[in-house]
TIROBA-920461 format. One record per residue (C-alpha): residue in three letters; z, x, y. Coordinates in nm, 4 decimals. Layout:
REC   rest          w          u          v
REC    ala          Z          X          Y
...
! end
This chain:
REC   rest          w          u          v
REC    met     1.9683    -0.2259     1.7720
REC    asn     1.8703    -0.5834     1.6877
REC    ile     1.5051    -0.6009     1.5747
REC    leu     1.2766    -0.8951     1.4980
REC    leu     1.0237    -0.7710     1.2423
REC    val     0.7141    -0.9870     1.1875
REC    thr     0.4808    -0.9528     0.8902
REC    ser     0.2227    -1.1778     0.7286
REC    glu     0.3627    -1.1148     0.3784
REC    tyr     0.7057    -1.0329     0.2395
REC    pro     0.8529    -1.0083    -0.1131
REC    pro     0.8386    -1.1790    -0.3512
REC    tyr     0.5037    -1.2832    -0.2022
REC    gly     0.2360    -1.0176    -0.1579
REC    ser     0.2344    -0.6494    -0.2489
REC    gly     0.1180    -0.3528    -0.0305
REC    ile     0.2400    -0.4348     0.3188
REC    ala     0.5081    -0.6678     0.1802
REC    asn     0.6715    -0.3892    -0.0211
REC    ala     0.6404    -0.1400     0.2651
REC    val     0.8110    -0.3780     0.5089
REC    tyr     1.0818    -0.4549     0.2523
REC    glu     1.1586    -0.0824     0.2232
REC    ile     1.1589    -0.0463     0.6014
REC    lys     1.4144    -0.3241     0.6408
REC    lys     1.6337    -0.1826     0.3629
REC    his     1.6404     0.1653     0.5127
REC    met     1.6801     0.0362     0.8687
REC    ser     2.0023    -0.1375     0.7623
REC    arg     2.1366     0.1977     0.6419
REC    lys     2.0932     0.3222     0.9987
REC    ser     2.2977     0.0263     1.1279
REC    ala     1.9908    -0.1395     1.2772
REC    arg     1.9987    -0.5202     1.2377
REC    val     1.6586    -0.6397     1.1213
REC    ser     1.5525    -1.0030     1.0852
REC    val     1.2179    -1.0653     0.9161
REC    leu     0.9811    -1.3432     1.0184
REC    ser     0.6970    -1.4142     0.7767
REC    arg     0.5074    -1.6904     0.5987
REC    gln     0.7277    -1.6919     0.2872
REC    gly     1.0287    -1.5131     0.1435
REC    ala     1.1766    -1.3812     0.4699
REC    asp     1.4876    -1.4528     0.6800
REC    met     1.2755    -1.6907     0.8878
REC    asn     0.9506    -1.8473     0.7717
REC    val     0.6605    -1.9897     0.9700
REC    thr     0.4797    -2.2611     0.7786
REC    ser     0.1590    -2.4416     0.8603
REC    leu    -0.1117    -2.6528     0.7025
REC    phe    -0.3263    -2.3391     0.6876
REC    glu    -0.0709    -2.1268     0.4998
REC    ile    -0.2430    -2.1545     0.1609
REC    leu    -0.5846    -2.0546     0.2959
REC    pro    -0.6948    -1.6985     0.2118
REC    gly    -0.7889    -1.4344     0.4665
REC    leu    -0.8487    -1.5082     0.8341
REC    pro    -0.8220    -1.8913     0.8095
REC    gly    -0.4598    -1.8465     0.6991
REC    leu    -0.3715    -1.5369     0.9024
REC    leu    -0.4942    -1.6369     1.2488
REC    pro    -0.2880    -1.9604     1.2663
REC    phe     0.0190    -1.7672     1.1482
REC    trp    -0.0126    -1.5043     1.4213
REC    glu    -0.0815    -1.7680     1.6874
REC    gln     0.2366    -1.9520     1.5832
REC    val     0.4239    -1.6217     1.6072
REC    ala     0.2869    -1.5710     1.9599
REC    arg     0.4250    -1.9105     2.0629
REC    leu     0.7648    -1.8396     1.9054
REC    ile     0.8221    -1.4948     2.0569
REC    pro     0.9236    -1.6083     2.4100
REC    lys     1.1805    -1.8459     2.2552
REC    leu     1.3280    -1.5716     2.0367
REC    ala     1.3089    -1.2832     2.2857
REC    thr     1.6629    -1.3188     2.4230
REC    asn     1.8130    -1.2753     2.0732
REC    tyr     1.6602    -0.9336     2.0031
REC    asp     1.6349    -0.5870     2.1541
REC    ala     1.2871    -0.5236     2.0174
REC    leu     0.9937    -0.6922     1.8482
REC    trp     0.8087    -0.5143     1.5666
REC    leu     0.4771    -0.6535     1.4402
REC    his     0.3082    -0.5238     1.1254
REC    ser    -0.0739    -0.5344     1.1212
REC    pro    -0.1052    -0.8395     1.3479
REC    leu    -0.4287    -1.0011     1.4619
REC    leu    -0.3771    -1.1972     1.7829
REC    ile    -0.6226    -1.3587     2.0185
REC    asn    -0.3729    -1.3686     2.3066
REC    ile    -0.1145    -1.0898     2.3538
REC    asp     0.0604    -1.2201     2.6667
REC    ser     0.3723    -1.3225     2.4713
REC    leu     0.4198    -0.9618     2.3548
REC    leu     0.4794    -0.8457     2.7099
REC    cys     0.8131    -1.0273     2.7448
REC    met     1.0124    -0.7700     2.5426
REC    lys     0.9972    -0.4184     2.4009
REC    thr     0.7266    -0.4375     2.1340
REC    met     0.6038    -0.2018     1.8642
REC    ile     0.2936    -0.2666     1.6539
REC    ser     0.2356    -0.0786     1.3268
REC    phe    -0.1076    -0.0738     1.1637
REC    his    -0.1098    -0.0438     0.7844
REC    ser    -0.4882    -0.0770     0.7505
REC    thr    -0.7840    -0.2024     0.9537
REC    tyr    -1.0666    -0.4484     0.9012
REC    tyr    -1.2909    -0.1773     1.0459
REC    gly    -1.1876     0.0563     0.7657
REC    phe    -1.2448    -0.2049     0.4972
REC    tyr    -1.5868    -0.2950     0.6398
REC    his    -1.7175     0.0614     0.6382
REC    ala    -1.5711     0.1354     0.2936
REC    tyr    -1.7350    -0.1738     0.1443
REC    lys    -2.0621    -0.0832     0.3126
REC    glu    -2.0521     0.2717     0.1715
REC    his    -1.9716     0.1487    -0.1797
REC    thr    -2.2267    -0.1392    -0.1628
REC    ile    -1.9727    -0.4195    -0.2031
REC    thr    -2.2148    -0.6338    -0.0069
REC    his    -2.0805    -0.9856    -0.0672
REC    leu    -1.7751    -0.9101     0.1496
REC    leu    -1.9604    -0.7534     0.4417
REC    pro    -2.0206    -1.0764     0.6439
REC    tyr    -1.6496    -1.1647     0.6329
REC    tyr    -1.5336    -0.8151     0.7286
REC    ser    -1.7988    -0.7910     1.0001
REC    ile    -1.6471    -1.0986     1.1687
REC    ala    -1.2929    -0.9681     1.1117
REC    thr    -1.3874    -0.6287     1.2607
REC    lys    -1.5177    -0.7967     1.5769
REC    leu    -1.1946    -0.9977     1.6156
REC    glu    -0.9947    -0.6797     1.5580
REC    his    -1.2047    -0.5003     1.8221
REC    his    -1.1224    -0.7743     2.0763
REC    phe    -0.7511    -0.7460     1.9926
REC    leu    -0.7457    -0.3647     2.0125
REC    gln    -0.9180    -0.3644     2.3487
REC    lys    -0.6456    -0.5929     2.4861
REC    leu    -0.3756    -0.3630     2.3452
REC    ser    -0.5333    -0.0701     2.5315
REC    his    -0.4160    -0.2185     2.8616
REC    ala    -0.0655    -0.3232     2.7523
REC    asn     0.2539    -0.1198     2.7685
REC    leu     0.3321    -0.1348     2.3955
REC    ile     0.4374     0.1151     2.1288
REC    leu     0.1641     0.1551     1.8674
REC    thr     0.1827     0.3367     1.5331
REC    ala    -0.0432     0.3882     1.2317
REC    val     0.0622     0.4768     0.8777
REC    ser    -0.1930     0.7591     0.8409
REC    pro    -0.4289     0.9710     1.0522
REC    ser    -0.7251     0.7807     0.9054
REC    val    -0.5855     0.4428     1.0194
REC    ala    -0.5101     0.5912     1.3636
REC    asn    -0.8709     0.7086     1.3818
REC    glu    -1.0024     0.3665     1.2768
REC    val    -0.8163     0.1728     1.5477
REC    cys    -0.9435     0.4195     1.8074
REC    arg    -1.3012     0.3893     1.6859
REC    asn    -1.2758     0.0095     1.6923
REC    gly    -1.1590    -0.0283     2.0500
REC    leu    -0.8099     0.1104     2.1104
REC    gly    -0.8129     0.3278     2.4210
REC    phe    -0.5565     0.5852     2.3014
REC    cys    -0.4343     0.7377     1.9755
REC    pro    -0.1270     0.5704     1.8216
REC    ser     0.1614     0.7722     1.6777
REC    val     0.1286     0.8426     1.3064
REC    val     0.4390     0.7358     1.1125
REC    pro     0.3687     0.7177     0.7385
REC    asn     0.5063     0.4925     0.4697
REC    gly     0.7816     0.6666     0.2790
REC    phe     0.9382     0.7195    -0.0604
REC    glu     1.2783     0.7940    -0.2058
REC    thr     1.3490     1.1524    -0.3109
REC    asn     1.7030     1.0844    -0.4326
REC    leu     1.6333     0.8018    -0.6745
REC    gly     1.9316     0.6601    -0.8590
REC    ser     1.9669     0.6565    -1.2374
REC    glu     1.8504     0.2952    -1.2415
REC    met     1.5057     0.4095    -1.1241
REC    leu     1.4671     0.7627    -1.2604
REC    phe     1.4802     0.8239    -1.6373
REC    asp     1.2951     1.0238    -1.9034
REC    lys     0.9592     0.9291    -2.0487
REC    ser     1.0778     0.8377    -2.4001
REC    tyr     1.3422     0.5993    -2.2648
REC    ala     1.0913     0.4474    -2.0217
REC    arg     0.8453     0.3844    -2.3048
REC    lys     1.1218     0.2190    -2.5030
REC    ile     1.1704    -0.0178    -2.2071
REC    leu     0.7953    -0.0962    -2.2019
REC    lys     0.8093    -0.1767    -2.5735
REC    glu     1.1161    -0.3994    -2.5507
REC    arg     1.0562    -0.5689    -2.2142
REC    tyr     0.6768    -0.5867    -2.1978
REC    arg     0.5768    -0.5623    -2.5661
REC    leu     0.3724    -0.2480    -2.5098
REC    ser     0.3716     0.0214    -2.7750
REC    phe     0.2436     0.3790    -2.7657
REC    ser     0.2298     0.6694    -3.0081
REC    glu     0.4617     0.9621    -2.9445
REC    asn     0.1902     1.1957    -2.8122
REC    glu    -0.0220     0.9363    -2.6364
REC    lys    -0.1173     1.0005    -2.2740
REC    ile    -0.0713     0.7050    -2.0400
REC    leu    -0.2664     0.6571    -1.7179
REC    leu    -0.1175     0.4016    -1.4794
REC    cys    -0.2732     0.1952    -1.2010
REC    val    -0.0502    -0.0307    -0.9892
REC    gly    -0.1667    -0.2525    -0.7052
REC    arg    -0.3522    -0.5614    -0.5975
REC    ile    -0.6568    -0.6163    -0.8215
REC    thr    -0.9252    -0.6709    -0.5606
REC    glu    -1.2661    -0.5332    -0.4682
REC    ala    -1.1113    -0.2483    -0.2687
REC    lys    -0.9387    -0.1151    -0.5816
REC    gln    -1.2710    -0.1062    -0.7702
REC    pro    -1.1205    -0.2157    -1.1048
REC    ser    -1.4594    -0.2434    -1.2799
REC    leu    -1.5309     0.1189    -1.1919
REC    leu    -1.1860     0.2126    -1.3229
REC    leu    -1.2568     0.0425    -1.6557
REC    gln    -1.5950     0.2168    -1.6811
REC    leu    -1.4370     0.5530    -1.6080
REC    phe    -1.1576     0.4947    -1.8575
REC    glu    -1.4084     0.3968    -2.1265
REC    ala    -1.5792     0.7322    -2.0729
REC    ile    -1.2441     0.9172    -2.0776
REC    ser    -1.1153     0.7445    -2.3912
REC    ser    -1.4424     0.7889    -2.5812
REC    ala    -1.3797     1.1640    -2.5699
REC    asp    -1.0006     1.1394    -2.6135
REC    val    -0.8722     0.8570    -2.8339
REC    asn    -0.5122     0.9508    -2.7575
REC    val    -0.5081     0.8067    -2.4055
REC    ser    -0.4268     0.4571    -2.2762
REC    leu    -0.4523     0.2826    -1.9406
REC    ile    -0.1991     0.0371    -1.7965
REC    ile    -0.3050    -0.1825    -1.5041
REC    val    -0.0253    -0.3689    -1.3259
REC    gly    -0.1008    -0.6212    -1.0538
REC    ser    -0.2496    -0.9523    -0.9522
REC    gly    -0.5411    -1.0485    -0.7312
REC    asn    -0.8700    -1.2310    -0.7192
REC    leu    -1.0292    -1.0005    -0.9800
REC    ala    -0.7320    -1.0003    -1.2200
REC    lys    -0.8759    -1.2556    -1.4624
REC    lys    -1.2086    -1.0717    -1.4799
REC    val    -1.0334    -0.7399    -1.5400
REC    arg    -0.8176    -0.8833    -1.8197
REC    lys    -1.1249    -1.0215    -1.9910
REC    lys    -1.3020    -0.6852    -1.9736
REC    ala    -0.9870    -0.4945    -2.0719
REC    cys    -0.9892    -0.6617    -2.4140
REC    gln    -1.2915    -0.4446    -2.4972
REC    his    -1.1088    -0.1226    -2.4114
REC    lys    -0.7783     0.0457    -2.4882
REC    val    -0.6307    -0.1063    -2.1749
REC    his    -0.3034    -0.2916    -2.1190
REC    thr    -0.2955    -0.5369    -1.8275
REC    leu     0.0120    -0.7028    -1.6812
REC    glu     0.0710    -0.9463    -1.3986
REC    gln     0.2421    -0.8216    -1.0845
REC    val     0.6003    -0.7226    -1.1659
REC    pro     0.9001    -0.7199    -0.9276
REC    his     0.8842    -0.4130    -0.7046
REC    glu     1.1928    -0.2466    -0.8554
REC    arg     1.0464    -0.2858    -1.2065
REC    val     0.7423    -0.0738    -1.1178
REC    phe     0.9576     0.2311    -1.1926
REC    asp     0.9666     0.1277    -1.5614
REC    phe     0.5948     0.2070    -1.5680
REC    leu     0.6016     0.5100    -1.3376
REC    asn     0.8574     0.6826    -1.5578
REC    ala     0.6624     0.6049    -1.8766
REC    ala     0.3255     0.7322    -1.7494
REC    asp     0.1676     1.0775    -1.7605
REC    ala    -0.0525     1.0325    -1.4518
REC    phe    -0.1235     0.7754    -1.1804
REC    ile    -0.4848     0.6775    -1.1157
REC    ser    -0.6461     0.4908    -0.8262
REC    leu    -1.0183     0.4589    -0.7526
REC    ser    -0.9749     0.2561    -0.4335
REC    cys    -1.2608     0.2752    -0.1870
REC    tyr    -1.0178     0.2079     0.1004
REC    glu    -0.6432     0.2421     0.1613
REC    gly    -0.4275     0.2603     0.4714
REC    leu    -0.1506     0.4604     0.3031
REC    pro    -0.0738     0.3278    -0.0471
REC    leu     0.2948     0.2808    -0.1238
REC    ala     0.2139     0.2797    -0.4977
REC    val     0.0777     0.6354    -0.4748
REC    leu     0.3815     0.7500    -0.2764
REC    glu     0.6157     0.6000    -0.5347
REC    ala     0.4227     0.7678    -0.8152
REC    ala     0.4707     1.0963    -0.6302
REC    ser     0.8429     1.0221    -0.5918
REC    val     0.8912     1.0512    -0.9704
REC    gly     0.6670     1.3577    -0.9921
REC    leu     0.3620     1.1910    -1.1471
REC    pro     0.0328     1.3803    -1.1221
REC    leu    -0.2207     1.1841    -0.9164
REC    ile    -0.5865     1.1116    -0.9977
REC    leu    -0.7293     0.9598    -0.6802
REC    ser    -1.0572     0.8665    -0.5184
REC    asp    -1.1563     1.1080    -0.2437
REC    ile    -1.0911     0.8826     0.0554
REC    pro    -0.9159     0.9927     0.3793
REC    ser    -0.5684     0.8511     0.3062
REC    his    -0.5637     0.9893    -0.0499
REC    lys    -0.6893     1.3270     0.0715
REC    trp    -0.4126     1.3403     0.3329
REC    leu    -0.1494     1.2842     0.0624
REC    val    -0.2974     1.5401    -0.1769
REC    asp    -0.3357     1.7959     0.1038
REC    ser     0.0294     1.7303     0.1956
REC    lys     0.1207     1.8482    -0.1563
REC    ile     0.3565     1.5599    -0.2245
REC    ala     0.2458     1.5879    -0.5895
REC    his    -0.0110     1.7581    -0.8084
REC    gly    -0.3338     1.5727    -0.7313
REC    leu    -0.7006     1.5552    -0.8304
REC    leu    -0.9495     1.3981    -0.5888
REC    leu    -1.2585     1.2337    -0.7410
REC    asp    -1.5953     1.2022    -0.5722
REC    leu    -1.6795     0.8496    -0.6901
REC    his    -2.0500     0.9160    -0.6456
REC    asn    -2.0352     1.2175    -0.8784
REC    val    -1.7426     1.1900    -1.1203
REC    lys    -1.6997     1.4914    -1.3487
REC    leu    -1.5261     1.3920    -1.6714
REC    ala    -1.4514     1.7484    -1.7744
REC    lys    -1.2306     1.7962    -1.4671
REC    ile    -1.0414     1.4741    -1.5419
REC    his    -0.9810     1.5744    -1.9056
REC    glu    -0.8605     1.9176    -1.7998
REC    phe    -0.6294     1.7636    -1.5390
REC    ile    -0.4801     1.5134    -1.7860
REC    asp    -0.4305     1.7816    -2.0521
REC    his    -0.2554     2.0298    -1.8222
REC    ala    -0.0813     1.8191    -1.5585
REC    glu     0.2938     1.8239    -1.6028
REC    lys     0.5351     1.5722    -1.4598
REC    lys     0.7813     1.7354    -1.2213
REC    val     1.1436     1.6248    -1.2027
REC    val     1.1320     1.5836    -0.8246
REC    pro     0.8706     1.6585    -0.5582
REC    asp     0.9041     1.9719    -0.3454
REC    pro     1.1291     1.8818    -0.0461
REC    ser     0.9399     2.1150     0.1879
REC    ser     0.6204     1.9153     0.1261
REC    thr     0.7720     1.5683     0.1206
REC    arg     1.0085     1.5828     0.4176
REC    arg     0.7713     1.3867     0.6419
REC    phe     0.7404     1.1105     0.3811
REC    met     1.1112     1.0593     0.3080
REC    trp     1.2186     0.7109     0.4131
REC    glu     1.5209     0.8505     0.5956
REC    asn     1.2967     1.0584     0.8219
REC    val     1.0357     0.7847     0.8577
REC    ile     1.2999     0.5418     0.9838
REC    glu     1.4351     0.8015     1.2270
REC    asp     1.0841     0.8381     1.3712
REC    tyr     1.0527     0.4622     1.4153
REC    leu     1.3964     0.4298     1.5787
REC    thr     1.3147     0.7157     1.8162
REC    leu     1.0007     0.5321     1.9282
REC    leu     1.1962     0.2081     1.9777
REC    glu     1.4782     0.3620     2.1827
! end
């Protein structure tokens, strides 16, 4: 099968959706599917415009409109079109070939999460984006397209914001048979952090790790506040934050006052240096579609300390790893300390729990839908 995959971001540009799509392409090729990626930068084919450097909707809408104009010209070269989290005003061009749309998150979800957590300065933007998304989803309700969502919560969000039926849930995945270049013991991993990143830790020190885009959704200020409370009671614990984003500079400035190590975004394959060195993965995000960083932490057996949001709860309930869910409105430090003290890193996750999230099975589900 020859597939044209379209995404607004692709490595080395972007994180979240970019890394997920990269993994999808890699594993599709192992199934003998030919995948060509069309994006704004870094892909097999790139769409450029004067609006490319603009953040948010002003940059995204022109990109997707250019894609809509290109699709009829490219249709004869491919068996299927696969769009990842698009936002189109006009969907007529999608009707010329077999088309699948996968939703990784929703503006609706972001809007309600920001409203609940009183991140008020972003509400006007996400209110407009939610209305545009509603218009798009209503149009999709009347088209003969294949629609998927990466988690039950995202599927629920697109339905609540205008889609007339429930999309298939096909999650992001992780590797369960990692090679030696990605899976190694903690002491060796910490040696790599010391030599490659100039980070040093005592032999018995506990390391909490947070990887991802440093934006309002990740609530980095809350993470620093929580870590200050944790470390004040346990001096033998450190926090590593890896990522870039609009709040990165602010976080680095605040981190100087705490026992926190901050690093810019690292190449995706280098994230495993940190995952193998850590004792637990922590994320206080107020909204996620289905975080690849959490799945990859689970793939090396890391215990998970996560905010109690629908996508995190789904992963913890799926028992992909030992997990603790935090009510961000009523955080109990004693539970966190107990979890950190007793959580043990497993060698590999339990196959019976992780089967649905293995990339091999995820790709089979996608190919079945496209056939």
